PDBQT receptor file of N, H, CA, C and O in Angstrom, charges set to zero:
ATOM      1  N   GLN A   1     112.919 165.913  44.528  1.00  0.00    +0.000 N 
ATOM      2  CA  GLN A   1     111.788 165.641  44.195  1.00  0.00    +0.000 C 
ATOM      3  C   GLN A   1     110.194 166.082  44.552  1.00  0.00    +0.000 C 
ATOM      4  O   GLN A   1     109.356 166.498  43.752  1.00  0.00    +0.000 OA
ATOM      5  N   MET A   2     110.076 165.914  45.657  1.00  0.00    +0.000 N 
ATOM      6  H   MET A   2     110.757 165.576  46.307  1.00  0.00    +0.000 HD
ATOM      7  CA  MET A   2     109.034 166.337  46.350  1.00  0.00    +0.000 C 
ATOM      8  C   MET A   2     108.870 167.784  45.757  1.00  0.00    +0.000 C 
ATOM      9  O   MET A   2     107.720 168.222  45.753  1.00  0.00    +0.000 OA
ATOM     10  N   ASN A   3     110.055 168.732  45.160  1.00  0.00    +0.000 N 
ATOM     11  H   ASN A   3     110.990 168.376  45.163  1.00  0.00    +0.000 HD
ATOM     12  CA  ASN A   3     109.897 170.212  45.424  1.00  0.00    +0.000 C 
ATOM     13  C   ASN A   3     108.867 170.639  43.088  1.00  0.00    +0.000 C 
ATOM     14  O   ASN A   3     108.004 171.389  42.630  1.00  0.00    +0.000 OA
ATOM     15  N   GLU A   4     109.725 169.649  42.600  1.00  0.00    +0.000 N 
ATOM     16  H   GLU A   4     110.426 169.041  42.972  1.00  0.00    +0.000 HD
ATOM     17  CA  GLU A   4     109.094 169.190  41.457  1.00  0.00    +0.000 C 
ATOM     18  C   GLU A   4     108.048 168.273  41.083  1.00  0.00    +0.000 C 
ATOM     19  O   GLU A   4     107.543 168.083  39.976  1.00  0.00    +0.000 OA
ATOM     20  N   LEU A   5     107.819 167.759  42.149  1.00  0.00    +0.000 N 
ATOM     21  H   LEU A   5     108.229 167.913  43.048  1.00  0.00    +0.000 HD
ATOM     22  CA  LEU A   5     105.927 167.873  41.916  1.00  0.00    +0.000 C 
ATOM     23  C   LEU A   5     105.064 168.342  42.512  1.00  0.00    +0.000 C 
ATOM     24  O   LEU A   5     103.939 168.005  42.145  1.00  0.00    +0.000 OA
ATOM     25  N   LEU A   6     105.145 169.106  43.430  1.00  0.00    +0.000 N 
ATOM     26  H   LEU A   6     106.060 169.380  43.728  1.00  0.00    +0.000 HD
ATOM     27  CA  LEU A   6     104.407 170.257  43.856  1.00  0.00    +0.000 C 
ATOM     28  C   LEU A   6     104.976 171.724  43.135  1.00  0.00    +0.000 C 
ATOM     29  O   LEU A   6     104.521 172.798  43.530  1.00  0.00    +0.000 OA
ATOM     30  N   HIS A   7     105.933 171.668  42.127  1.00  0.00    +0.000 N 
ATOM     31  H   HIS A   7     106.303 170.795  41.806  1.00  0.00    +0.000 HD
ATOM     32  CA  HIS A   7     105.961 172.623  41.266  1.00  0.00    +0.000 C 
ATOM     33  C   HIS A   7     104.576 172.104  39.931  1.00  0.00    +0.000 C 
ATOM     34  O   HIS A   7     103.420 172.411  39.641  1.00  0.00    +0.000 OA
ATOM     35  N   THR A   8     105.724 171.109  39.451  1.00  0.00    +0.000 N 
ATOM     36  H   THR A   8     106.663 170.860  39.687  1.00  0.00    +0.000 HD
ATOM     37  CA  THR A   8     104.385 170.152  38.177  1.00  0.00    +0.000 C 
ATOM     38  C   THR A   8     102.941 170.702  38.934  1.00  0.00    +0.000 C 
ATOM     39  O   THR A   8     102.566 171.874  38.898  1.00  0.00    +0.000 OA
ATOM     40  N   TRP A   9     102.292 169.691  39.557  1.00  0.00    +0.000 N 
ATOM     41  H   TRP A   9     102.597 168.739  39.586  1.00  0.00    +0.000 HD
ATOM     42  CA  TRP A   9     101.014 169.791  40.499  1.00  0.00    +0.000 C 
ATOM     43  C   TRP A   9     100.603 171.228  40.610  1.00  0.00    +0.000 C 
ATOM     44  O   TRP A   9      99.389 171.277  40.408  1.00  0.00    +0.000 OA
ATOM     45  N   ARG A  10     101.150 172.547  40.869  1.00  0.00    +0.000 N 
ATOM     46  H   ARG A  10     102.136 172.507  41.033  1.00  0.00    +0.000 HD
ATOM     47  CA  ARG A  10     100.678 173.875  40.942  1.00  0.00    +0.000 C 
ATOM     48  C   ARG A  10     100.592 174.339  39.332  1.00  0.00    +0.000 C 
ATOM     49  O   ARG A  10      99.599 175.016  39.063  1.00  0.00    +0.000 OA
ATOM     50  N   GLY A  11     101.686 174.003  38.032  1.00  0.00    +0.000 N 
ATOM     51  H   GLY A  11     102.492 173.453  38.251  1.00  0.00    +0.000 HD
ATOM     52  CA  GLY A  11     100.835 174.410  37.488  1.00  0.00    +0.000 C 
ATOM     53  C   GLY A  11      99.473 173.775  36.416  1.00  0.00    +0.000 C 
ATOM     54  O   GLY A  11      98.547 174.357  35.851  1.00  0.00    +0.000 OA
ATOM     55  N   GLU A  12      99.963 172.054  36.490  1.00  0.00    +0.000 N 
ATOM     56  H   GLU A  12     100.715 171.581  36.949  1.00  0.00    +0.000 HD
ATOM     57  CA  GLU A  12      98.627 171.532  36.280  1.00  0.00    +0.000 C 
ATOM     58  C   GLU A  12      97.467 172.544  36.658  1.00  0.00    +0.000 C 
ATOM     59  O   GLU A  12      96.850 173.163  35.791  1.00  0.00    +0.000 OA
ATOM     60  N   LEU A  13      97.228 172.662  37.949  1.00  0.00    +0.000 N 
ATOM     61  H   LEU A  13      97.730 172.160  38.654  1.00  0.00    +0.000 HD
ATOM     62  CA  LEU A  13      95.768 172.783  38.503  1.00  0.00    +0.000 C 
ATOM     63  C   LEU A  13      95.648 175.367  38.541  1.00  0.00    +0.000 C 
ATOM     64  O   LEU A  13      94.828 176.267  38.721  1.00  0.00    +0.000 OA
ATOM     65  N   SER A  14      96.691 175.217  38.318  1.00  0.00    +0.000 N 
ATOM     66  H   SER A  14      97.357 174.485  38.172  1.00  0.00    +0.000 HD
ATOM     67  CA  SER A  14      97.456 177.100  37.518  1.00  0.00    +0.000 C 
ATOM     68  C   SER A  14      96.648 177.079  35.888  1.00  0.00    +0.000 C 
ATOM     69  O   SER A  14      95.841 177.840  35.353  1.00  0.00    +0.000 OA
ATOM     70  N   ALA A  15      97.294 175.869  35.477  1.00  0.00    +0.000 N 
ATOM     71  H   ALA A  15      97.949 175.251  35.912  1.00  0.00    +0.000 HD
ATOM     72  CA  ALA A  15      96.094 175.855  33.810  1.00  0.00    +0.000 C 
ATOM     73  C   ALA A  15      94.857 175.129  33.648  1.00  0.00    +0.000 C 
ATOM     74  O   ALA A  15      94.309 175.151  32.546  1.00  0.00    +0.000 OA
ATOM     75  N   LEU A  16      94.311 174.440  34.681  1.00  0.00    +0.000 N 
ATOM     76  H   LEU A  16      94.756 174.422  35.576  1.00  0.00    +0.000 HD
ATOM     77  CA  LEU A  16      93.132 174.114  35.223  1.00  0.00    +0.000 C 
ATOM     78  C   LEU A  16      92.465 175.137  35.813  1.00  0.00    +0.000 C 
ATOM     79  O   LEU A  16      91.321 174.753  36.056  1.00  0.00    +0.000 OA
ATOM     80  N   ASN A  17      92.715 176.767  36.315  1.00  0.00    +0.000 N 
ATOM     81  H   ASN A  17      93.644 177.080  36.118  1.00  0.00    +0.000 HD
ATOM     82  CA  ASN A  17      91.454 177.200  36.417  1.00  0.00    +0.000 C 
ATOM     83  C   ASN A  17      91.620 177.674  35.921  1.00  0.00    +0.000 C 
ATOM     84  O   ASN A  17      90.641 178.388  36.138  1.00  0.00    +0.000 OA
ATOM     85  N   ALA A  18      92.166 178.216  35.076  1.00  0.00    +0.000 N 
ATOM     86  H   ALA A  18      92.962 177.636  34.900  1.00  0.00    +0.000 HD
ATOM     87  CA  ALA A  18      92.772 179.471  34.122  1.00  0.00    +0.000 C 
ATOM     88  C   ALA A  18      91.339 179.230  33.117  1.00  0.00    +0.000 C 
ATOM     89  O   ALA A  18      90.833 180.155  32.482  1.00  0.00    +0.000 OA
ATOM     90  N   LYS A  19      90.944 178.173  33.113  1.00  0.00    +0.000 N 
ATOM     91  H   LYS A  19      91.355 177.421  33.629  1.00  0.00    +0.000 HD
ATOM     92  CA  LYS A  19      89.780 177.762  32.260  1.00  0.00    +0.000 C 
ATOM     93  C   LYS A  19      88.358 178.899  33.211  1.00  0.00    +0.000 C 
ATOM     94  O   LYS A  19      88.220 179.053  34.425  1.00  0.00    +0.000 OA
ATOM     95  N   ASP A  20      87.594 179.448  32.149  1.00  0.00    +0.000 N 
ATOM     96  H   ASP A  20      87.706 179.322  31.163  1.00  0.00    +0.000 HD
ATOM     97  CA  ASP A  20      86.829 180.216  32.765  1.00  0.00    +0.000 C 
ATOM     98  C   ASP A  20      85.705 179.526  32.523  1.00  0.00    +0.000 C 
ATOM     99  O   ASP A  20      84.979 179.753  31.556  1.00  0.00    +0.000 OA
ATOM    100  N   ASP A  21      85.398 178.240  33.782  1.00  0.00    +0.000 N 
ATOM    101  H   ASP A  21      85.988 178.056  34.568  1.00  0.00    +0.000 HD
ATOM    102  CA  ASP A  21      84.233 177.156  33.738  1.00  0.00    +0.000 C 
ATOM    103  C   ASP A  21      83.628 177.724  35.302  1.00  0.00    +0.000 C 
ATOM    104  O   ASP A  21      82.607 177.068  35.512  1.00  0.00    +0.000 OA
ATOM    105  N   ASP A  22      83.811 178.440  36.164  1.00  0.00    +0.000 N 
ATOM    106  H   ASP A  22      84.640 178.973  35.993  1.00  0.00    +0.000 HD
ATOM    107  CA  ASP A  22      83.344 178.324  37.954  1.00  0.00    +0.000 C 
ATOM    108  C   ASP A  22      84.103 177.444  38.431  1.00  0.00    +0.000 C 
ATOM    109  O   ASP A  22      83.709 177.437  39.597  1.00  0.00    +0.000 OA
ATOM    110  N   ILE A  23      84.861 176.737  38.378  1.00  0.00    +0.000 N 
ATOM    111  H   ILE A  23      85.181 176.743  37.431  1.00  0.00    +0.000 HD
ATOM    112  CA  ILE A  23      85.199 175.088  39.619  1.00  0.00    +0.000 C 
ATOM    113  C   ILE A  23      86.488 175.581  39.165  1.00  0.00    +0.000 C 
ATOM    114  O   ILE A  23      86.901 175.768  38.021  1.00  0.00    +0.000 OA
ATOM    115  N   TYR A  24      87.069 175.764  40.357  1.00  0.00    +0.000 N 
ATOM    116  H   TYR A  24      86.733 175.612  41.287  1.00  0.00    +0.000 HD
ATOM    117  CA  TYR A  24      88.354 176.044  40.879  1.00  0.00    +0.000 C 
ATOM    118  C   TYR A  24      88.304 174.526  41.427  1.00  0.00    +0.000 C 
ATOM    119  O   TYR A  24      87.390 173.818  41.850  1.00  0.00    +0.000 OA
ATOM    120  N   CYS A  25      89.280 174.394  41.291  1.00  0.00    +0.000 N 
ATOM    121  H   CYS A  25      90.023 174.969  40.948  1.00  0.00    +0.000 HD
ATOM    122  CA  CYS A  25      90.631 172.825  42.018  1.00  0.00    +0.000 C 
ATOM    123  C   CYS A  25      91.753 173.180  42.877  1.00  0.00    +0.000 C 
ATOM    124  O   CYS A  25      92.525 174.078  42.543  1.00  0.00    +0.000 OA
ATOM    125  N   SER A  26      91.917 172.406  44.168  1.00  0.00    +0.000 N 
ATOM    126  H   SER A  26      91.290 171.676  44.439  1.00  0.00    +0.000 HD
ATOM    127  CA  SER A  26      92.885 172.587  45.135  1.00  0.00    +0.000 C 
ATOM    128  C   SER A  26      93.033 171.220  44.479  1.00  0.00    +0.000 C 
ATOM    129  O   SER A  26      92.281 170.421  43.922  1.00  0.00    +0.000 OA
ATOM    130  N   VAL A  27      94.497 171.304  44.824  1.00  0.00    +0.000 N 
ATOM    131  H   VAL A  27      95.108 171.954  45.276  1.00  0.00    +0.000 HD
ATOM    132  CA  VAL A  27      95.250 169.881  45.892  1.00  0.00    +0.000 C 
ATOM    133  C   VAL A  27      96.575 170.936  47.292  1.00  0.00    +0.000 C 
ATOM    134  O   VAL A  27      97.118 172.039  47.363  1.00  0.00    +0.000 OA
ATOM    135  N   SER A  28      96.485 169.613  48.133  1.00  0.00    +0.000 N 
ATOM    136  H   SER A  28      96.044 168.717  48.075  1.00  0.00    +0.000 HD
ATOM    137  CA  SER A  28      96.957 170.680  49.358  1.00  0.00    +0.000 C 
ATOM    138  C   SER A  28      97.954 169.563  50.117  1.00  0.00    +0.000 C 
ATOM    139  O   SER A  28      97.481 169.206  51.196  1.00  0.00    +0.000 OA
ATOM    140  N   ALA A  29      98.951 169.077  49.852  1.00  0.00    +0.000 N 
ATOM    141  H   ALA A  29      99.335 169.367  48.975  1.00  0.00    +0.000 HD
ATOM    142  CA  ALA A  29      99.673 168.412  50.583  1.00  0.00    +0.000 C 
ATOM    143  C   ALA A  29     100.632 168.325  51.720  1.00  0.00    +0.000 C 
ATOM    144  O   ALA A  29     101.261 169.355  51.966  1.00  0.00    +0.000 OA
ATOM    145  N   GLY A  30     100.810 167.467  52.321  1.00  0.00    +0.000 N 
ATOM    146  H   GLY A  30     100.299 166.631  52.122  1.00  0.00    +0.000 HD
ATOM    147  CA  GLY A  30     102.125 167.090  52.892  1.00  0.00    +0.000 C 
ATOM    148  C   GLY A  30     103.299 165.679  53.012  1.00  0.00    +0.000 C 
ATOM    149  O   GLY A  30     103.413 164.470  52.810  1.00  0.00    +0.000 OA
ATOM    150  N   ALA A  31     103.953 166.803  53.459  1.00  0.00    +0.000 N 
ATOM    151  H   ALA A  31     103.860 167.785  53.623  1.00  0.00    +0.000 HD
ATOM    152  CA  ALA A  31     105.405 165.209  53.461  1.00  0.00    +0.000 C 
ATOM    153  C   ALA A  31     106.252 165.391  54.267  1.00  0.00    +0.000 C 
ATOM    154  O   ALA A  31     106.961 166.398  54.291  1.00  0.00    +0.000 OA
ATOM    155  N   ALA A  32     106.335 164.223  55.249  1.00  0.00    +0.000 N 
ATOM    156  H   ALA A  32     105.759 163.406  55.230  1.00  0.00    +0.000 HD
ATOM    157  CA  ALA A  32     108.352 163.944  55.449  1.00  0.00    +0.000 C 
ATOM    158  C   ALA A  32     108.773 162.694  55.914  1.00  0.00    +0.000 C 
ATOM    159  O   ALA A  32     108.128 161.648  55.845  1.00  0.00    +0.000 OA
ATOM    160  N   PHE A  33     110.061 162.880  56.466  1.00  0.00    +0.000 N 
ATOM    161  H   PHE A  33     110.585 163.730  56.522  1.00  0.00    +0.000 HD
ATOM    162  CA  PHE A  33     110.857 162.017  56.164  1.00  0.00    +0.000 C 
ATOM    163  C   PHE A  33     111.071 162.117  57.370  1.00  0.00    +0.000 C 
ATOM    164  O   PHE A  33     110.908 163.223  57.885  1.00  0.00    +0.000 OA
ATOM    165  N   GLY A  34     111.654 160.584  58.475  1.00  0.00    +0.000 N 
ATOM    166  H   GLY A  34     111.786 159.685  58.056  1.00  0.00    +0.000 HD
ATOM    167  CA  GLY A  34     113.037 160.890  58.890  1.00  0.00    +0.000 C 
ATOM    168  C   GLY A  34     114.155 159.813  58.820  1.00  0.00    +0.000 C 
ATOM    169  O   GLY A  34     114.360 159.128  57.818  1.00  0.00    +0.000 OA
ATOM    170  N   ASP A  35     114.488 159.771  59.367  1.00  0.00    +0.000 N 
ATOM    171  H   ASP A  35     114.322 160.327  60.181  1.00  0.00    +0.000 HD
ATOM    172  CA  ASP A  35     116.506 159.317  59.201  1.00  0.00    +0.000 C 
ATOM    173  C   ASP A  35     117.120 159.259  60.976  1.00  0.00    +0.000 C 
ATOM    174  O   ASP A  35     117.596 160.111  61.726  1.00  0.00    +0.000 OA
ATOM    175  N   GLY A  36     116.823 157.876  61.103  1.00  0.00    +0.000 N 
ATOM    176  H   GLY A  36     116.436 157.184  60.493  1.00  0.00    +0.000 HD
ATOM    177  CA  GLY A  36     117.226 157.500  61.469  1.00  0.00    +0.000 C 
ATOM    178  C   GLY A  36     116.386 157.041  63.217  1.00  0.00    +0.000 C 
ATOM    179  O   GLY A  36     115.572 156.126  63.087  1.00  0.00    +0.000 OA
ATOM    180  N   ASP A  37     116.489 157.424  64.267  1.00  0.00    +0.000 N 
ATOM    181  H   ASP A  37     117.150 158.167  64.372  1.00  0.00    +0.000 HD
ATOM    182  CA  ASP A  37     115.680 157.566  65.289  1.00  0.00    +0.000 C 
ATOM    183  C   ASP A  37     114.478 158.234  65.505  1.00  0.00    +0.000 C 
ATOM    184  O   ASP A  37     114.576 159.445  65.708  1.00  0.00    +0.000 OA
ATOM    185  N   TYR A  38     112.983 157.567  65.513  1.00  0.00    +0.000 N 
ATOM    186  H   TYR A  38     112.903 156.584  65.348  1.00  0.00    +0.000 HD
ATOM    187  CA  TYR A  38     111.789 158.610  64.865  1.00  0.00    +0.000 C 
ATOM    188  C   TYR A  38     110.750 157.422  64.901  1.00  0.00    +0.000 C 
ATOM    189  O   TYR A  38     110.911 156.254  64.547  1.00  0.00    +0.000 OA
ATOM    190  N   ARG A  39     109.876 157.914  65.316  1.00  0.00    +0.000 N 
ATOM    191  H   ARG A  39     109.745 158.863  65.604  1.00  0.00    +0.000 HD
ATOM    192  CA  ARG A  39     108.738 157.720  65.715  1.00  0.00    +0.000 C 
ATOM    193  C   ARG A  39     107.776 158.148  64.788  1.00  0.00    +0.000 C 
ATOM    194  O   ARG A  39     107.782 159.287  64.321  1.00  0.00    +0.000 OA
ATOM    195  N   ALA A  40     106.851 157.184  64.464  1.00  0.00    +0.000 N 
ATOM    196  H   ALA A  40     106.846 156.259  64.843  1.00  0.00    +0.000 HD
ATOM    197  CA  ALA A  40     106.208 156.922  62.820  1.00  0.00    +0.000 C 
ATOM    198  C   ALA A  40     104.445 158.259  63.045  1.00  0.00    +0.000 C 
ATOM    199  O   ALA A  40     103.783 158.984  62.302  1.00  0.00    +0.000 OA
ATOM    200  N   SER A  41     104.446 157.876  64.461  1.00  0.00    +0.000 N 
ATOM    201  H   SER A  41     104.984 157.286  65.064  1.00  0.00    +0.000 HD
ATOM    202  CA  SER A  41     103.460 159.332  65.146  1.00  0.00    +0.000 C 
ATOM    203  C   SER A  41     103.353 160.503  65.055  1.00  0.00    +0.000 C 
ATOM    204  O   SER A  41     102.362 161.234  65.065  1.00  0.00    +0.000 OA
ATOM    205  N   GLU A  42     104.963 160.800  64.912  1.00  0.00    +0.000 N 
ATOM    206  H   GLU A  42     105.768 160.206  64.904  1.00  0.00    +0.000 HD
ATOM    207  CA  GLU A  42     105.800 162.005  64.729  1.00  0.00    +0.000 C 
ATOM    208  C   GLU A  42     105.738 162.682  63.178  1.00  0.00    +0.000 C 
ATOM    209  O   GLU A  42     105.318 163.701  62.630  1.00  0.00    +0.000 OA
ATOM    210  N   ILE A  43     106.635 161.078  62.750  1.00  0.00    +0.000 N 
ATOM    211  H   ILE A  43     106.976 160.250  63.194  1.00  0.00    +0.000 HD
ATOM    212  CA  ILE A  43     106.484 161.747  61.459  1.00  0.00    +0.000 C 
ATOM    213  C   ILE A  43     105.037 162.615  60.620  1.00  0.00    +0.000 C 
ATOM    214  O   ILE A  43     104.714 163.661  60.058  1.00  0.00    +0.000 OA
ATOM    215  N   LEU A  44     104.590 161.408  61.008  1.00  0.00    +0.000 N 
ATOM    216  H   LEU A  44     104.852 160.558  61.465  1.00  0.00    +0.000 HD
ATOM    217  CA  LEU A  44     102.691 161.869  60.275  1.00  0.00    +0.000 C 
ATOM    218  C   LEU A  44     102.597 162.657  61.268  1.00  0.00    +0.000 C 
ATOM    219  O   LEU A  44     101.760 163.259  60.595  1.00  0.00    +0.000 OA
ATOM    220  N   LYS A  45     102.637 163.200  62.145  1.00  0.00    +0.000 N 
ATOM    221  H   LYS A  45     103.317 162.711  62.691  1.00  0.00    +0.000 HD
ATOM    222  CA  LYS A  45     101.608 164.696  62.853  1.00  0.00    +0.000 C 
ATOM    223  C   LYS A  45     102.502 165.745  61.593  1.00  0.00    +0.000 C 
ATOM    224  O   LYS A  45     101.869 166.685  61.112  1.00  0.00    +0.000 OA
ATOM    225  N   LEU A  46     103.920 165.508  61.146  1.00  0.00    +0.000 N 
ATOM    226  H   LEU A  46     104.435 164.745  61.537  1.00  0.00    +0.000 HD
ATOM    227  CA  LEU A  46     104.673 166.441  60.859  1.00  0.00    +0.000 C 
ATOM    228  C   LEU A  46     104.411 166.544  59.505  1.00  0.00    +0.000 C 
ATOM    229  O   LEU A  46     105.121 167.506  59.211  1.00  0.00    +0.000 OA
ATOM    230  N   ALA A  47     103.984 166.272  58.709  1.00  0.00    +0.000 N 
ATOM    231  H   ALA A  47     103.407 165.491  58.948  1.00  0.00    +0.000 HD
ATOM    232  CA  ALA A  47     103.154 165.374  57.223  1.00  0.00    +0.000 C 
ATOM    233  C   ALA A  47     101.893 166.564  57.533  1.00  0.00    +0.000 C 
ATOM    234  O   ALA A  47     101.574 167.610  56.968  1.00  0.00    +0.000 OA
ATOM    235  N   ASP A  48     101.321 165.742  58.850  1.00  0.00    +0.000 N 
ATOM    236  H   ASP A  48     101.580 164.892  59.309  1.00  0.00    +0.000 HD
ATOM    237  CA  ASP A  48     100.306 166.246  58.712  1.00  0.00    +0.000 C 
ATOM    238  C   ASP A  48      99.734 168.438  58.750  1.00  0.00    +0.000 C 
ATOM    239  O   ASP A  48      98.829 169.086  58.223  1.00  0.00    +0.000 OA
ATOM    240  N   GLU A  49     100.363 168.618  59.247  1.00  0.00    +0.000 N 
ATOM    241  H   GLU A  49     101.098 168.092  59.675  1.00  0.00    +0.000 HD
ATOM    242  CA  GLU A  49     100.877 169.912  59.858  1.00  0.00    +0.000 C 
ATOM    243  C   GLU A  49     100.971 170.717  58.440  1.00  0.00    +0.000 C 
ATOM    244  O   GLU A  49     100.289 171.489  57.766  1.00  0.00    +0.000 OA
ATOM    245  N   ARG A  50     102.572 169.883  58.394  1.00  0.00    +0.000 N 
ATOM    246  H   ARG A  50     103.126 169.255  58.942  1.00  0.00    +0.000 HD
ATOM    247  CA  ARG A  50     102.446 170.902  56.847  1.00  0.00    +0.000 C 
ATOM    248  C   ARG A  50     101.604 170.868  55.098  1.00  0.00    +0.000 C 
ATOM    249  O   ARG A  50     101.876 171.495  54.074  1.00  0.00    +0.000 OA
ATOM    250  N   MET A  51     100.584 169.896  55.382  1.00  0.00    +0.000 N 
ATOM    251  H   MET A  51     100.362 169.387  56.214  1.00  0.00    +0.000 HD
ATOM    252  CA  MET A  51      98.981 170.038  54.548  1.00  0.00    +0.000 C 
ATOM    253  C   MET A  51      98.881 170.908  54.523  1.00  0.00    +0.000 C 
ATOM    254  O   MET A  51      99.090 171.799  53.700  1.00  0.00    +0.000 OA
ATOM    255  N   TYR A  52      98.160 170.766  56.411  1.00  0.00    +0.000 N 
ATOM    256  H   TYR A  52      97.990 170.042  57.079  1.00  0.00    +0.000 HD
ATOM    257  CA  TYR A  52      97.226 172.092  56.740  1.00  0.00    +0.000 C 
ATOM    258  C   TYR A  52      97.583 174.200  56.258  1.00  0.00    +0.000 C 
ATOM    259  O   TYR A  52      96.860 175.182  56.089  1.00  0.00    +0.000 OA
ATOM    260  N   THR A  53      98.691 173.996  56.233  1.00  0.00    +0.000 N 
ATOM    261  H   THR A  53      99.278 173.198  56.370  1.00  0.00    +0.000 HD
ATOM    262  CA  THR A  53      99.946 175.172  56.091  1.00  0.00    +0.000 C 
ATOM    263  C   THR A  53      99.672 175.464  54.887  1.00  0.00    +0.000 C 
ATOM    264  O   THR A  53      99.496 176.639  54.564  1.00  0.00    +0.000 OA
ATOM    265  N   GLU A  54      99.535 173.865  53.490  1.00  0.00    +0.000 N 
ATOM    266  H   GLU A  54      99.678 172.911  53.753  1.00  0.00    +0.000 HD
ATOM    267  CA  GLU A  54      99.629 174.464  52.452  1.00  0.00    +0.000 C 
ATOM    268  C   GLU A  54      98.586 174.779  52.088  1.00  0.00    +0.000 C 
ATOM    269  O   GLU A  54      98.589 175.718  51.292  1.00  0.00    +0.000 OA
ATOM    270  N   LYS A  55      96.729 173.962  52.607  1.00  0.00    +0.000 N 
ATOM    271  H   LYS A  55      96.727 173.199  53.254  1.00  0.00    +0.000 HD
ATOM    272  CA  LYS A  55      96.076 174.141  52.455  1.00  0.00    +0.000 C 
ATOM    273  C   LYS A  55      95.612 175.614  53.174  1.00  0.00    +0.000 C 
ATOM    274  O   LYS A  55      94.530 176.028  52.755  1.00  0.00    +0.000 OA
ATOM    275  N   ALA A  56      96.293 176.474  54.214  1.00  0.00    +0.000 N 
ATOM    276  H   ALA A  56      97.171 176.138  54.554  1.00  0.00    +0.000 HD
ATOM    277  CA  ALA A  56      95.419 178.336  55.089  1.00  0.00    +0.000 C 
ATOM    278  C   ALA A  56      96.564 178.481  53.581  1.00  0.00    +0.000 C 
ATOM    279  O   ALA A  56      95.627 178.873  52.886  1.00  0.00    +0.000 OA
ATOM    280  N   LYS A  57      97.428 178.480  52.858  1.00  0.00    +0.000 N 
ATOM    281  H   LYS A  57      98.190 178.161  53.423  1.00  0.00    +0.000 HD
ATOM    282  CA  LYS A  57      98.177 178.653  51.870  1.00  0.00    +0.000 C 
ATOM    283  C   LYS A  57      97.654 179.170  50.861  1.00  0.00    +0.000 C 
ATOM    284  O   LYS A  57      97.924 180.316  50.504  1.00  0.00    +0.000 OA
ATOM    285  N   SER A  58      96.642 178.227  50.111  1.00  0.00    +0.000 N 
ATOM    286  H   SER A  58      96.423 177.295  50.401  1.00  0.00    +0.000 HD
ATOM    287  CA  SER A  58      96.159 178.144  49.256  1.00  0.00    +0.000 C 
ATOM    288  C   SER A  58      94.756 179.302  49.531  1.00  0.00    +0.000 C 
ATOM    289  O   SER A  58      94.220 180.277  49.005  1.00  0.00    +0.000 OA
ATOM    290  N   LYS A  59      94.655 178.524  50.575  1.00  0.00    +0.000 N 
ATOM    291  H   LYS A  59      95.091 177.732  51.002  1.00  0.00    +0.000 HD
ATOM    292  CA  LYS A  59      93.104 179.581  50.853  1.00  0.00    +0.000 C 
ATOM    293  C   LYS A  59      92.699 180.840  50.814  1.00  0.00    +0.000 C 
ATOM    294  O   LYS A  59      91.613 181.393  50.643  1.00  0.00    +0.000 OA
ATOM    295  N   LYS A  60      93.975 181.243  51.039  1.00  0.00    +0.000 N 
ATOM    296  H   LYS A  60      94.857 180.794  51.178  1.00  0.00    +0.000 HD
ATOM    297  CA  LYS A  60      94.376 182.925  51.931  1.00  0.00    +0.000 C 
ATOM    298  C   LYS A  60      94.799 183.488  49.703  1.00  0.00    +0.000 C 
ATOM    299  O   LYS A  60      94.362 184.341  48.931  1.00  0.00    +0.000 OA
ATOM    300  N   SER A  61      95.863 182.326  49.624  1.00  0.00    +0.000 N 
ATOM    301  H   SER A  61      96.218 181.633  50.252  1.00  0.00    +0.000 HD
ATOM    302  CA  SER A  61      95.355 183.199  47.949  1.00  0.00    +0.000 C 
ATOM    303  C   SER A  61      94.474 183.337  46.986  1.00  0.00    +0.000 C 
ATOM    304  O   SER A  61      94.391 184.146  46.062  1.00  0.00    +0.000 OA
ATOM    305  N   ARG A  62      93.635 182.190  47.409  1.00  0.00    +0.000 N 
ATOM    306  H   ARG A  62      93.702 181.532  48.160  1.00  0.00    +0.000 HD
ATOM    307  CA  ARG A  62      92.851 182.546  46.541  1.00  0.00    +0.000 C 
ATOM    308  C   ARG A  62      91.154 183.518  47.013  1.00  0.00    +0.000 C 
ATOM    309  O   ARG A  62      90.032 183.734  46.555  1.00  0.00    +0.000 OA
ATOM    310  N   ILE A  63      91.952 183.802  48.129  1.00  0.00    +0.000 N 
ATOM    311  H   ILE A  63      92.863 183.626  48.500  1.00  0.00    +0.000 HD
ATOM    312  CA  ILE A  63      90.883 185.049  49.039  1.00  0.00    +0.000 C 
ATOM    313  C   ILE A  63      91.363 186.952  48.311  1.00  0.00    +0.000 C 
ATOM    314  O   ILE A  63      90.821 187.968  47.875  1.00  0.00    +0.000 OA
ATOM    315  N   ASP A  64      92.937 186.283  48.671  1.00  0.00    +0.000 N 
ATOM    316  H   ASP A  64      93.378 185.458  49.025  1.00  0.00    +0.000 HD
ATOM    317  CA  ASP A  64      93.749 187.861  48.638  1.00  0.00    +0.000 C 
ATOM    318  C   ASP A  64      93.263 188.468  46.732  1.00  0.00    +0.000 C 
ATOM    319  O   ASP A  64      92.865 189.621  46.560  1.00  0.00    +0.000 OA
ATOM    320  N   ALA A  65      93.408 187.437  45.497  1.00  0.00    +0.000 N 
ATOM    321  H   ALA A  65      93.731 186.501  45.637  1.00  0.00    +0.000 HD
ATOM    322  CA  ALA A  65      93.461 187.188  44.554  1.00  0.00    +0.000 C 
ATOM    323  C   ALA A  65      91.781 188.003  44.112  1.00  0.00    +0.000 C 
ATOM    324  O   ALA A  65      91.361 187.962  42.955  1.00  0.00    +0.000 OA
TER     325      ALA A  65
C-alpha cells in the first residue's frame, strides 16, 4: 500500500514538474511499522531516517538532471 501511494505521488509530481513554470515541487516521506515489542521512539527514528534518505535521493536526482 505504501509503495502504491509513493508511486502515485511520484507520478503526480512528475506531471506537475513537467510544466514549464520554473517551479519545482517535491515531497519526501518516511514510514515505519512495528510489530511486537518495539519502542515508539525507535519506530519514529526509523521513519525519520527513511524520510531524509528519500529527501537526499530527490535532491540528488534534481542536481544530476
